[in-house]
C-alpha positions as CSV (number, residue, x, y, z in Angstrom):
1,M,-7.4,48.0,64.2
2,A,-8.8,46.2,61.2
3,V,-12.1,45.6,63.1
4,L,-12.3,49.3,64.0
5,I,-11.6,50.4,60.4
6,T,-14.2,47.9,59.0
7,L,-16.9,49.0,61.5
8,N,-16.2,52.7,60.7
9,E,-16.8,51.9,57.0
10,R,-19.8,49.6,57.4
11,L,-21.9,51.2,60.0
12,D,-24.5,53.7,59.0
13,W,-23.5,56.7,61.1
14,P,-24.9,58.5,63.0
15,L,-26.5,55.8,65.2
16,T,-28.7,56.2,68.3
17,A,-27.8,54.4,71.5
18,Q,-28.4,54.3,75.2
19,W,-25.6,54.9,77.6
20,A,-26.4,54.7,81.3
21,V,-29.9,56.2,81.2
22,Q,-29.2,58.7,78.5
23,T,-30.0,58.5,74.8
24,V,-26.9,59.6,72.8
25,E,-26.1,60.1,69.1
26,V,-23.1,57.9,68.1
27,L,-21.1,59.8,65.5
28,G,-18.4,57.2,64.7
29,L,-15.4,55.4,66.2
30,D,-12.3,57.1,67.5
31,E,-9.2,55.3,66.4
32,S,-6.8,57.5,68.4
33,A,-8.7,56.9,71.7
34,S,-9.1,53.2,71.2
35,S,-6.6,50.9,72.7
36,L,-6.1,47.4,74.1
37,R,-6.7,48.6,77.6
38,R,-9.7,50.9,76.9
39,G,-11.2,48.9,74.0
40,R,-12.9,50.3,71.0
41,V,-14.1,53.9,71.6
42,A,-17.0,55.8,70.0
43,N,-17.5,59.5,69.6
44,V,-20.9,60.4,70.9
45,R,-23.0,63.6,71.2
46,W,-25.2,64.3,74.2
47,E,-26.9,67.6,74.8
48,G,-24.7,69.4,72.3
49,R,-21.4,68.2,73.7
50,E,-19.1,65.4,72.4
51,Y,-17.7,62.6,74.5
52,T,-15.8,59.4,74.0
53,I,-17.4,56.2,75.3
54,G,-16.5,52.6,75.0
55,L,-18.4,50.9,72.2
56,A,-19.1,47.9,74.4
57,D,-20.8,50.3,76.9
58,L,-23.5,51.4,74.4
59,T,-26.8,49.7,73.7
60,F,-27.9,50.6,70.2
61,I,-31.5,51.5,69.3
62,D,-33.4,51.1,66.0
63,L,-30.5,49.8,63.9
64,N,-30.9,49.0,60.3
65,E,-30.1,45.4,59.3
66,T,-26.5,46.0,58.1
67,S,-25.5,48.0,61.2
68,A,-27.1,45.3,63.5
69,E,-25.1,42.5,61.8
70,W,-21.8,44.4,62.0
71,L,-22.3,45.3,65.6
72,A,-23.2,41.6,66.4
73,M,-20.0,40.6,64.7
74,F,-18.1,43.1,66.9
75,H,-19.6,41.7,70.1
76,W,-18.8,38.2,69.0
77,W,-15.2,39.2,68.1
78,S,-14.9,41.1,71.5
79,A,-15.9,38.0,73.4
80,L,-13.0,36.1,71.8
81,S,-10.4,38.7,72.6
């Protein structure tokens, strides 16, 4: 949970990402939907509706330097888990 809380505080929300072939707006992380089985989950908006999608399933676009560094740290940490 510490990683999730830190990412929520450090990332510059909202972010833009690709999911499947769609461009989505990533609004933040969903602590209540995240779990060991499902992984870290993000709240996204696509075509005016909100969804939850696994953070690892998103490919982020045009990140600022700080957000890019924290997401790189998340992917590194995820590989260890």
